[in-house]
Phi, psi and omega in degrees: 000136176293136174293134183284085184276336185197171182289159169259120177279122179256110178268124187092028189295333179268003174272178186293313178290317179295319178297318178295323179294309179304317182297308181302317180293319178295317180300330181265009172086012178280140167287136185240133172248114185264124180272113185229155176272319186233102181296344179268353176300145181307320180291321178293315175306315180296322177296315178299316179293334180281347181122357180277146172277139176262134173246120187261134179175180177240151184295344177262004180258094190297321180296324177296321179291316179301318179294320179295325179283345184301123179077004180283143173284316185217170178226130167259130181234122173224124179240146180251147177256009180288141175230094190070233184266358186236171175254109182260152182292333175298315181293326174298316176298320180295317182297317180299310180299313180296317180297319179292320181290323178295320177302315179297323178292320178304316178294313181302319189267001173068033176297136186288334186201121174251127170248118182249123176270108185260238189199127173300131186104345174299141180085009188249011178059046185286339182081004179273122186301320181279342164294316183298323179302319178289323174302318183290328174294312176306312183302319183293321178299319178291320179304320184281351183066032187289149171286096192220158169233133179248121173261138177240081178292151176266203184296145181277126167305323180300340178294343176286351173257358185223261189298326183244035180296125177293162177252159174253125183235095185064240180261014180247143170258115184254117176257114182256117179223148177273046183228135180295149187299335185268000186271122177288134183245109176290140185227151178216141173278138183300321176304326181287330176298314179300317182290326174292323177297318179294320177300322181294321174293322180295320187246060189304311186296328178292325187259346180303133176082359184264152172242118188240121172281128184253119173213156175237356177197158173224116185220152169279161177308315177299325180291319177299314182299322182300315182290316181291321176297319176299318178299326184269349184071029181236157178285124180289142175210136183243150178231130173270110180287126177302141176300327183294331179292320178293319183296333177298335181255322186203108181300319178297316176297321179297319177296323180297311181292327173298318177298318179298320182296328184262338183228063180300137180254084182266346187271082178238133186275075181297321179296317180292325179291323181289330178298325180279319184230086185298338178273008179308124183277134162273181186298320179299316181293323175296319176302316183287322183291330181260359185052051183300139175218149178284000000 
């Protein structure tokens, strides 16, 4: 385990992955410096009350980033491409630019360990613009020879409580996904992404230079519906949403689901991941841990 010589700067600290990482680091005794835009925002206040130091700034403010990195042992980097409820190409370009510049600052300032949360499917030539942005950030990290770990999380279990929340129709639980029923879907709990990031900082030498796909379960849509239906006491039912219906709202998300359907990622080393993190949740464990209800 790495001696805690300095704080970990968490970029994206008020987001879901960044918040989970800050929490996991604090639980493991790391000093945490959370990069936030508004220190009065409820999530920023909660981080400060949990023991994190707040560093205030904007991702386009290089001086604020330099100040936040000053004296830091490590940096956790997670960037979002969301622009409101959608993925815009302008936001994708902003993410690519910011991620590459942050990587360059990590090198200039001699940060000991960068942990970058990318995306499963990056580097596979998907043709999806926001995948490509993350690939290009990964490429810049490698070009610079940074002491880094790249995490590639898969689809979030937590989306079944938000974006992909099933509906209740009488005695049926209806799970609607733009994924064919036979396609295996790797899934990860967001809290486990944070715990793996914290483990990477704890076990620096073991994780340096690695790219790790993060998943806790691999299930088809009917298997997912079965677990969620059992938790709700309802009969599971799945509906495959046409890709064209998704495309009417968001081209990037439509491309993502089209890619899932033609390039299922079933080859995930769940045993190896559990050897590193024995408490890694499968979907049933996530349902119990979150007291999930439809």
